[in-house]
C-alpha positions as a LaTeX table, in Angstrom:
\begin{tabular}{lrrr}
\hline
Residue & $x$ (\AA) & $y$ (\AA) & $z$ (\AA) \\
\hline
Met1 & 84.20 & 22.42 & 103.07 \\
Ala2 & 84.79 & 24.41 & 100.27 \\
Ala3 & 85.43 & 22.28 & 97.30 \\
Ala4 & 88.65 & 23.69 & 96.00 \\
Asp5 & 89.12 & 23.41 & 92.05 \\
Lys6 & 92.96 & 23.07 & 91.09 \\
Asn7 & 92.01 & 23.80 & 87.23 \\
Ala8 & 90.13 & 27.01 & 88.11 \\
Ile9 & 91.22 & 30.46 & 88.05 \\
Leu10 & 89.71 & 33.51 & 89.67 \\
Tyr11 & 90.69 & 36.24 & 87.38 \\
Phe12 & 90.34 & 39.72 & 88.80 \\
Gly13 & 90.52 & 41.86 & 86.24 \\
Leu14 & 90.64 & 45.76 & 85.85 \\
Asn15 & 91.93 & 47.13 & 82.47 \\
Pro16 & 89.99 & 46.10 & 79.57 \\
Gly17 & 92.73 & 43.74 & 78.08 \\
Ala18 & 92.08 & 41.38 & 81.06 \\
Ala19 & 89.12 & 39.79 & 79.24 \\
His20 & 91.38 & 39.33 & 76.66 \\
Glu21 & 93.95 & 37.50 & 78.67 \\
Ala22 & 91.04 & 35.43 & 80.53 \\
Thr23 & 89.79 & 34.90 & 77.06 \\
Ala24 & 92.82 & 33.19 & 75.90 \\
Leu25 & 93.73 & 31.20 & 78.99 \\
Arg26 & 90.45 & 29.48 & 78.73 \\
Gly27 & 91.90 & 28.28 & 75.39 \\
Phe28 & 94.35 & 26.95 & 77.21 \\
Gly29 & 91.97 & 24.83 & 79.01 \\
Ala30 & 91.57 & 26.65 & 82.09 \\
Lys31 & 88.81 & 27.41 & 84.13 \\
Ile32 & 88.12 & 30.90 & 84.27 \\
Leu33 & 85.88 & 32.79 & 86.86 \\
Phe34 & 86.30 & 35.90 & 85.50 \\
Ile35 & 85.44 & 39.33 & 87.34 \\
Gly36 & 85.44 & 42.85 & 85.52 \\
Asn37 & 83.80 & 46.00 & 85.06 \\
Ser38 & 80.21 & 46.61 & 85.19 \\
Asp39 & 78.38 & 48.39 & 82.46 \\
Lys40 & 77.58 & 51.60 & 85.20 \\
Pro41 & 80.16 & 52.57 & 87.93 \\
Asp42 & 79.42 & 50.40 & 91.18 \\
Gln43 & 76.15 & 48.48 & 90.29 \\
Val44 & 75.86 & 44.90 & 90.10 \\
Leu45 & 73.67 & 42.48 & 89.38 \\
Tyr46 & 72.51 & 39.61 & 91.39 \\
Asn47 & 69.94 & 37.09 & 91.17 \\
Gly48 & 68.28 & 39.39 & 88.31 \\
Lys49 & 68.51 & 42.36 & 90.33 \\
Thr50 & 70.91 & 45.77 & 90.02 \\
Tyr51 & 72.20 & 47.31 & 92.74 \\
Asp52 & 73.56 & 50.46 & 93.33 \\
Leu53 & 76.42 & 50.08 & 95.63 \\
Ala54 & 76.90 & 53.89 & 96.09 \\
Lys55 & 74.04 & 54.62 & 97.77 \\
Asp56 & 73.56 & 53.26 & 101.71 \\
Asp57 & 70.18 & 51.27 & 100.63 \\
Gly58 & 71.53 & 49.71 & 97.36 \\
Arg59 & 74.66 & 48.27 & 99.69 \\
Lys60 & 71.60 & 47.28 & 102.78 \\
Ser61 & 69.42 & 45.51 & 100.25 \\
Phe62 & 72.27 & 43.85 & 98.64 \\
Leu63 & 73.91 & 42.28 & 101.60 \\
Thr64 & 70.35 & 41.53 & 102.53 \\
Ala65 & 69.61 & 39.21 & 99.66 \\
Met66 & 72.89 & 37.76 & 99.55 \\
Lys67 & 72.09 & 36.99 & 103.59 \\
Leu68 & 75.93 & 37.22 & 104.38 \\
Leu69 & 77.25 & 36.33 & 108.06 \\
Glu70 & 79.87 & 39.20 & 107.95 \\
Gln71 & 77.58 & 42.00 & 106.48 \\
Leu72 & 79.46 & 44.66 & 108.82 \\
Val73 & 82.56 & 44.28 & 107.40 \\
Val74 & 81.40 & 43.92 & 103.59 \\
Asp75 & 79.29 & 46.82 & 104.11 \\
Glu76 & 82.25 & 49.19 & 105.44 \\
Leu77 & 84.51 & 47.78 & 102.74 \\
Leu78 & 81.79 & 48.68 & 99.87 \\
Lys79 & 80.86 & 52.08 & 101.50 \\
Asp80 & 84.42 & 53.04 & 101.78 \\
Ala81 & 85.95 & 51.93 & 98.71 \\
Gly82 & 86.50 & 54.33 & 95.84 \\
Arg83 & 84.36 & 55.17 & 92.62 \\
Asn84 & 83.93 & 52.28 & 90.08 \\
Met85 & 85.81 & 49.72 & 92.32 \\
Arg86 & 82.41 & 48.86 & 94.48 \\
Asp87 & 81.24 & 46.69 & 91.22 \\
Glu88 & 84.16 & 44.75 & 91.37 \\
Phe89 & 84.58 & 44.03 & 94.87 \\
Ala90 & 80.94 & 43.25 & 94.77 \\
Lys91 & 81.23 & 40.40 & 92.29 \\
Leu92 & 83.99 & 38.59 & 94.34 \\
Val93 & 81.85 & 38.88 & 97.64 \\
Ile94 & 79.21 & 36.87 & 95.64 \\
Arg95 & 82.25 & 34.40 & 94.41 \\
Trp96 & 83.90 & 34.08 & 97.36 \\
Ala97 & 80.39 & 33.48 & 99.73 \\
Ser98 & 79.73 & 30.63 & 96.98 \\
Ser99 & 82.75 & 28.95 & 98.33 \\
Glu100 & 81.74 & 29.97 & 101.86 \\
Val101 & 79.29 & 27.28 & 101.39 \\
Gly102 & 80.97 & 24.39 & 99.52 \\
His103 & 80.97 & 25.55 & 96.22 \\
Leu104 & 83.50 & 25.71 & 93.64 \\
Thr105 & 86.54 & 27.59 & 95.19 \\
Pro106 & 89.45 & 28.48 & 92.71 \\
Thr107 & 92.72 & 27.43 & 94.24 \\
Arg108 & 94.70 & 30.05 & 91.73 \\
Met109 & 94.14 & 33.87 & 91.41 \\
Val110 & 94.93 & 36.52 & 88.85 \\
Ile111 & 95.14 & 40.02 & 89.49 \\
Ser112 & 95.35 & 42.25 & 86.25 \\
Ser113 & 95.58 & 45.76 & 86.26 \\
His114 & 98.28 & 49.16 & 86.43 \\
His115 & 100.08 & 49.22 & 89.95 \\
Ala116 & 102.50 & 51.76 & 91.55 \\
Gly117 & 103.08 & 52.36 & 95.11 \\
Ala118 & 100.47 & 50.58 & 97.13 \\
Ala119 & 97.73 & 51.13 & 94.50 \\
Phe120 & 96.15 & 48.91 & 92.16 \\
Trp121 & 93.97 & 50.28 & 89.23 \\
Gly122 & 92.53 & 49.84 & 85.76 \\
Asp123 & 91.84 & 52.26 & 82.81 \\
Gly124 & 89.36 & 54.75 & 83.71 \\
Asn125 & 88.13 & 52.48 & 86.44 \\
Gly126 & 88.75 & 52.03 & 89.84 \\
Thr127 & 91.73 & 52.00 & 92.55 \\
Phe128 & 92.13 & 49.36 & 95.47 \\
Glu129 & 95.09 & 48.56 & 98.21 \\
Phe130 & 96.28 & 45.54 & 99.48 \\
Ala131 & 94.77 & 46.24 & 102.38 \\
Glu132 & 91.20 & 46.20 & 100.89 \\
Met133 & 91.85 & 42.96 & 99.63 \\
Lys134 & 92.68 & 41.59 & 103.08 \\
Lys135 & 90.07 & 43.17 & 104.70 \\
Leu136 & 87.68 & 41.53 & 102.26 \\
Ala137 & 89.60 & 38.37 & 102.50 \\
Ser138 & 89.23 & 38.10 & 106.30 \\
Ala139 & 85.12 & 38.13 & 105.55 \\
Phe140 & 85.86 & 34.51 & 103.73 \\
Pro141 & 88.17 & 32.22 & 105.45 \\
Arg142 & 87.43 & 29.03 & 103.33 \\
Ala143 & 87.87 & 31.16 & 99.96 \\
Ala144 & 90.76 & 33.11 & 101.14 \\
Asn145 & 92.64 & 29.88 & 102.58 \\
Ala146 & 91.89 & 27.83 & 99.47 \\
Ile147 & 93.97 & 30.11 & 97.13 \\
Glu148 & 97.50 & 28.62 & 96.36 \\
His149 & 98.64 & 30.32 & 93.40 \\
Leu150 & 98.73 & 34.18 & 92.66 \\
His151 & 99.60 & 35.97 & 89.34 \\
Phe152 & 99.99 & 39.95 & 89.37 \\
Ala153 & 99.82 & 40.83 & 85.90 \\
Ala154 & 100.90 & 44.43 & 87.05 \\
Cys155 & 103.85 & 46.51 & 87.10 \\
Tyr156 & 106.20 & 47.00 & 89.71 \\
Ser157 & 103.80 & 44.23 & 91.82 \\
Ala158 & 106.73 & 42.58 & 93.48 \\
Gln159 & 107.01 & 45.87 & 95.69 \\
Asn160 & 104.74 & 44.53 & 98.52 \\
Met161 & 103.97 & 41.26 & 97.50 \\
Met162 & 105.28 & 39.49 & 100.63 \\
Glu163 & 102.03 & 41.07 & 102.44 \\
Trp164 & 99.92 & 38.70 & 100.07 \\
Pro165 & 100.68 & 35.91 & 102.25 \\
Ser166 & 98.94 & 37.47 & 105.46 \\
Ala167 & 95.47 & 37.73 & 103.48 \\
Phe168 & 95.54 & 34.71 & 101.66 \\
Pro169 & 97.47 & 32.05 & 104.42 \\
Asn170 & 98.20 & 29.01 & 102.33 \\
Leu171 & 99.71 & 30.64 & 99.44 \\
Gln172 & 102.71 & 28.47 & 97.90 \\
Thr173 & 103.46 & 30.95 & 95.21 \\
Ile174 & 103.70 & 34.39 & 93.74 \\
Trp175 & 104.51 & 35.79 & 90.46 \\
Ala176 & 104.97 & 39.48 & 89.92 \\
Tyr177 & 107.11 & 42.24 & 88.14 \\
Ser178 & 110.20 & 44.30 & 90.05 \\
Gly179 & 109.56 & 46.46 & 86.86 \\
Ser180 & 107.20 & 47.27 & 84.27 \\
Ala181 & 105.27 & 44.44 & 82.91 \\
Pro182 & 104.26 & 43.50 & 79.48 \\
Gly183 & 100.80 & 44.40 & 78.53 \\
Ser184 & 97.89 & 42.11 & 77.09 \\
Ala185 & 99.04 & 42.92 & 73.28 \\
Ser186 & 102.56 & 42.60 & 73.91 \\
Gly187 & 103.99 & 39.31 & 76.12 \\
Ser188 & 101.72 & 39.13 & 79.21 \\
Leu189 & 99.77 & 35.73 & 77.93 \\
Thr190 & 103.41 & 34.25 & 77.31 \\
His191 & 104.02 & 34.82 & 80.85 \\
Leu192 & 100.31 & 33.51 & 81.99 \\
Arg193 & 100.58 & 30.92 & 79.88 \\
Ile194 & 103.74 & 29.96 & 81.71 \\
Trp195 & 102.55 & 30.33 & 85.18 \\
Glu196 & 98.98 & 28.42 & 84.15 \\
Arg197 & 100.72 & 25.52 & 83.15 \\
Ala198 & 103.26 & 25.11 & 86.28 \\
Thr199 & 100.43 & 25.88 & 88.47 \\
Arg200 & 97.59 & 23.40 & 87.17 \\
Leu201 & 100.16 & 20.48 & 86.98 \\
Gly202 & 101.51 & 21.13 & 90.80 \\
Asn203 & 104.71 & 22.51 & 90.10 \\
Val204 & 106.30 & 25.92 & 91.25 \\
Pro205 & 106.56 & 27.96 & 88.69 \\
Arg206 & 109.89 & 29.23 & 88.09 \\
Arg207 & 111.49 & 32.40 & 87.09 \\
Ser208 & 113.80 & 31.05 & 84.73 \\
Lys209 & 111.08 & 29.82 & 82.35 \\
Ala210 & 110.82 & 33.65 & 81.54 \\
Glu211 & 113.93 & 34.47 & 80.34 \\
Lys212 & 114.14 & 35.45 & 76.82 \\
Thr213 & 110.62 & 36.51 & 76.88 \\
Arg214 & 109.30 & 40.16 & 76.73 \\
Lys215 & 110.31 & 41.99 & 79.85 \\
Gly216 & 111.43 & 38.41 & 81.72 \\
Glu217 & 114.04 & 40.47 & 83.20 \\
Asn218 & 111.19 & 42.41 & 85.29 \\
Val219 & 109.85 & 38.74 & 87.05 \\
Ser220 & 109.97 & 38.04 & 90.37 \\
Val221 & 108.95 & 34.69 & 91.48 \\
Trp222 & 108.19 & 33.90 & 95.57 \\
Ser223 & 107.41 & 29.83 & 96.62 \\
Arg224 & 107.54 & 28.41 & 99.58 \\
Gln225 & 109.79 & 25.90 & 98.24 \\
Tyr226 & 112.64 & 27.96 & 96.78 \\
Gly227 & 112.29 & 31.44 & 97.90 \\
Arg228 & 112.44 & 34.70 & 96.01 \\
Glu229 & 113.60 & 34.36 & 92.57 \\
Glu230 & 114.54 & 37.76 & 91.20 \\
Arg231 & 117.00 & 39.91 & 89.31 \\
Ala232 & 120.37 & 40.39 & 90.91 \\
Val233 & 120.23 & 43.67 & 92.72 \\
Asp234 & 123.03 & 46.21 & 93.23 \\
Pro235 & 124.17 & 46.85 & 96.26 \\
Val236 & 122.27 & 48.87 & 98.39 \\
Glu237 & 124.84 & 51.76 & 98.65 \\
Thr238 & 125.56 & 51.69 & 94.83 \\
Leu239 & 121.56 & 52.77 & 94.53 \\
Ile240 & 121.59 & 55.21 & 97.26 \\
Ala241 & 124.31 & 56.65 & 94.59 \\
Met242 & 122.70 & 55.75 & 91.80 \\
Glu243 & 119.74 & 57.89 & 93.15 \\
Ala244 & 121.64 & 60.83 & 94.11 \\
Ala245 & 123.46 & 61.34 & 91.06 \\
Asp246 & 120.78 & 60.62 & 89.00 \\
Arg247 & 118.33 & 62.92 & 91.07 \\
His248 & 118.81 & 65.91 & 88.42 \\
Val249 & 116.74 & 64.02 & 85.85 \\
Tyr250 & 113.86 & 64.35 & 87.94 \\
Asp251 & 114.42 & 67.88 & 88.52 \\
Glu252 & 114.47 & 68.83 & 84.87 \\
Phe253 & 111.37 & 67.00 & 83.85 \\
Phe254 & 109.64 & 68.80 & 87.16 \\
Ala255 & 110.56 & 71.65 & 85.92 \\
Gly256 & 109.50 & 70.73 & 82.07 \\
Asp257 & 113.22 & 71.24 & 80.85 \\
Gln258 & 112.44 & 67.71 & 79.71 \\
Thr259 & 109.22 & 66.21 & 78.33 \\
Val260 & 108.48 & 62.40 & 78.48 \\
Val261 & 107.55 & 61.49 & 75.10 \\
Asp262 & 107.68 & 57.23 & 75.32 \\
Thr263 & 106.06 & 56.88 & 79.04 \\
Asp264 & 107.71 & 53.70 & 78.91 \\
Ala265 & 111.69 & 54.39 & 78.20 \\
Asn266 & 112.99 & 57.81 & 79.01 \\
Pro267 & 115.55 & 59.24 & 81.43 \\
Leu268 & 112.86 & 59.64 & 84.38 \\
Arg269 & 111.45 & 56.17 & 84.33 \\
Asp270 & 114.89 & 54.81 & 84.58 \\
Tyr271 & 115.03 & 57.06 & 87.85 \\
Tyr272 & 111.82 & 55.77 & 88.86 \\
Asn273 & 113.28 & 52.39 & 88.33 \\
Val274 & 116.12 & 52.98 & 90.85 \\
Ile275 & 113.69 & 54.45 & 93.51 \\
Leu276 & 111.86 & 51.18 & 93.24 \\
Asn277 & 115.03 & 49.01 & 93.32 \\
Leu278 & 115.65 & 50.99 & 96.74 \\
Leu279 & 112.45 & 50.42 & 98.41 \\
Asn280 & 112.58 & 46.67 & 97.60 \\
His281 & 116.02 & 46.39 & 98.77 \\
Pro282 & 116.31 & 44.16 & 102.28 \\
Asp283 & 119.24 & 46.85 & 103.11 \\
Leu284 & 117.48 & 50.17 & 102.54 \\
Pro285 & 117.55 & 52.09 & 105.96 \\
Pro286 & 114.03 & 52.50 & 106.99 \\
Ala287 & 114.72 & 56.25 & 108.00 \\
Gln288 & 114.89 & 56.86 & 103.93 \\
Arg289 & 111.79 & 55.05 & 103.06 \\
Pro290 & 109.63 & 57.80 & 103.80 \\
Ala291 & 111.07 & 59.53 & 101.32 \\
Leu292 & 111.84 & 57.72 & 98.48 \\
Glu293 & 108.16 & 56.30 & 98.63 \\
His294 & 107.13 & 60.09 & 98.45 \\
Lys295 & 109.69 & 60.45 & 95.95 \\
Gln296 & 107.99 & 57.46 & 94.21 \\
Asp297 & 104.32 & 58.91 & 94.17 \\
Lys298 & 105.38 & 62.15 & 92.67 \\
Thr299 & 107.64 & 60.82 & 89.80 \\
Ile300 & 105.17 & 58.32 & 88.45 \\
Arg301 & 102.56 & 61.24 & 88.19 \\
Leu302 & 105.45 & 63.13 & 86.25 \\
Ile303 & 106.25 & 60.23 & 84.24 \\
Phe304 & 102.33 & 60.17 & 82.65 \\
Phe305 & 101.83 & 64.41 & 83.12 \\
Gln306 & 102.03 & 64.77 & 79.27 \\
Lys307 & 100.22 & 62.18 & 78.20 \\
Glu308 & 97.55 & 61.84 & 80.93 \\
Val309 & 97.62 & 63.86 & 83.86 \\
Arg310 & 97.24 & 67.53 & 82.15 \\
Lys311 & 94.32 & 66.96 & 80.36 \\
Lys312 & 92.38 & 64.24 & 82.79 \\
Phe313 & 93.38 & 67.73 & 85.43 \\
Gln314 & 91.55 & 69.72 & 82.35 \\
Glu315 & 88.41 & 67.45 & 82.54 \\
Ala316 & 88.08 & 67.52 & 85.83 \\
Tyr317 & 88.66 & 71.28 & 87.55 \\
Ala318 & 87.91 & 73.11 & 84.28 \\
Lys319 & 84.92 & 75.07 & 85.84 \\
Asp320 & 86.68 & 75.42 & 89.46 \\
Val321 & 89.86 & 76.67 & 87.37 \\
Ala322 & 87.44 & 79.07 & 85.21 \\
Ala323 & 86.20 & 80.91 & 88.18 \\
Gly324 & 89.47 & 81.09 & 90.31 \\
Tyr325 & 91.00 & 82.70 & 87.29 \\
Gln326 & 88.18 & 84.77 & 86.11 \\
Ala327 & 88.14 & 85.93 & 89.95 \\
Ile328 & 91.57 & 88.11 & 89.44 \\
Gly329 & 90.98 & 88.90 & 85.64 \\
Leu330 & 93.73 & 86.66 & 84.28 \\
Ala331 & 92.61 & 84.33 & 81.08 \\
Val332 & 91.78 & 80.70 & 81.64 \\
Pro333 & 94.27 & 78.32 & 80.51 \\
Asn334 & 93.83 & 75.18 & 79.17 \\
Phe335 & 96.00 & 72.81 & 81.09 \\
Ala336 & 95.12 & 70.29 & 78.61 \\
Asn337 & 97.13 & 72.25 & 75.69 \\
Leu338 & 100.12 & 73.21 & 78.33 \\
Thr339 & 103.29 & 71.49 & 77.96 \\
Arg340 & 104.66 & 71.05 & 82.05 \\
Lys341 & 106.80 & 73.96 & 81.33 \\
Gln342 & 104.26 & 76.18 & 80.12 \\
Ala343 & 101.90 & 74.88 & 82.86 \\
Met344 & 104.50 & 75.48 & 85.43 \\
Ala345 & 104.62 & 79.30 & 83.87 \\
Val346 & 100.87 & 79.70 & 84.05 \\
Ile347 & 100.64 & 78.74 & 87.51 \\
Ala348 & 103.30 & 80.96 & 88.88 \\
Glu349 & 101.84 & 83.81 & 87.25 \\
Tyr350 & 98.04 & 82.84 & 88.86 \\
Leu351 & 100.29 & 82.41 & 92.52 \\
Thr352 & 101.14 & 86.35 & 92.04 \\
Lys353 & 98.38 & 87.54 & 91.32 \\
Ala354 & 96.28 & 85.45 & 93.71 \\
Ala355 & 98.63 & 86.38 & 96.77 \\
Gly356 & 96.72 & 88.00 & 99.68 \\
Asn357 & 93.42 & 87.08 & 97.96 \\
Arg358 & 91.29 & 84.71 & 99.77 \\
Thr359 & 87.83 & 84.27 & 97.99 \\
Ala360 & 86.70 & 80.76 & 98.05 \\
Ala361 & 86.83 & 80.59 & 94.02 \\
Val362 & 90.48 & 81.75 & 94.15 \\
Thr363 & 91.31 & 79.49 & 97.29 \\
Arg364 & 89.63 & 76.85 & 95.65 \\
Cys365 & 92.06 & 77.27 & 92.24 \\
Leu366 & 95.08 & 77.61 & 94.51 \\
Arg367 & 94.62 & 74.41 & 96.11 \\
Leu368 & 94.03 & 72.81 & 92.66 \\
Val369 & 96.88 & 74.40 & 90.46 \\
Glu370 & 99.41 & 73.87 & 93.35 \\
Gly371 & 98.33 & 70.28 & 93.35 \\
Leu372 & 99.13 & 70.15 & 89.76 \\
Arg373 & 102.56 & 71.58 & 90.25 \\
Asp374 & 103.07 & 69.49 & 93.18 \\
Leu375 & 102.18 & 66.14 & 91.50 \\
Asp376 & 99.47 & 65.89 & 94.70 \\
Ser377 & 98.01 & 62.51 & 95.12 \\
Gln378 & 94.56 & 64.21 & 96.31 \\
Ile379 & 94.46 & 65.90 & 93.29 \\
Ile380 & 95.82 & 63.82 & 90.67 \\
Pro381 & 94.43 & 60.35 & 91.50 \\
Ile382 & 96.45 & 57.13 & 90.63 \\
Asn383 & 94.01 & 55.76 & 88.05 \\
Trp384 & 94.50 & 58.89 & 85.97 \\
Leu385 & 97.72 & 57.24 & 85.01 \\
\hline
\end{tabular}
């Protein structure tokens, strides 16, 4: 059997600040097994050799060296994982494979990242969803069964937190956030310390311990002993009415009539929180969920349009956009310098001039600018935010 260590924390950190959090927890006496980003995307070092997991032969060589029983499951996961996510997953494979053969098995796990909708991601790093982590856990049942306490240092992570016991069947507690979470430099360590101390001593971390801390009102805790503990929510009818009354806020920002200055505090963020409260509400009619999830997906991209999206769109697609505009004789815009309202006008002009033109360059550019206009997740990946 794997040797469970109740003092050890498996720290899965996708953001640069995660290393700072892990170091601070070590200072409190916790044993941290840290998994973070590799120096080169999708590459992992194992037994002195570096493997390129983006390549079929690199994954095959890595798995052969690992001598895994569940090679097919792991190979499929690493193959399908998004860019810059394979290295963290491979490091988790190394750790969990060690646990399977009787080495140290942490009973606590922290996932430190950004989060919205179903996705977890890091700054300039990869993206994963719960289903991928569950698939990986299925390949290492001893390691997965050992995890008793899970902490999400991630915004809006309470949205789907009750999925996680299906990946880690012996989970006793989960700490997550129904709203935004404090960052590594602005309060996350306070919450991590509360959680770490309680779980190391064998206690249930209680939401009340986070009261009067920064963003403590957003903490959601689940335990087998007490169930869910979270801030009181309005009746679903009240939230549905709030969403309908505030829908004009989304429309104004979408059109560019308003601009997000502070991504953490603005009317569009308030509207986003109403959507999340609805999606978390047990009384939400199932028929209303798809439309709200669609609006959630677009709203989070709209919140970050000014700060991140326009710049990264330009960096990623400048060549294709230039070809498309030049093909119909329009001046090539630099979307990184355009406000949302200016971008909408430039895109509208392009759509008018390009009508009926189906050359390859124009078709490609149309797909891109329509994606920017519509906040399409296929054009604007979540890890741009």
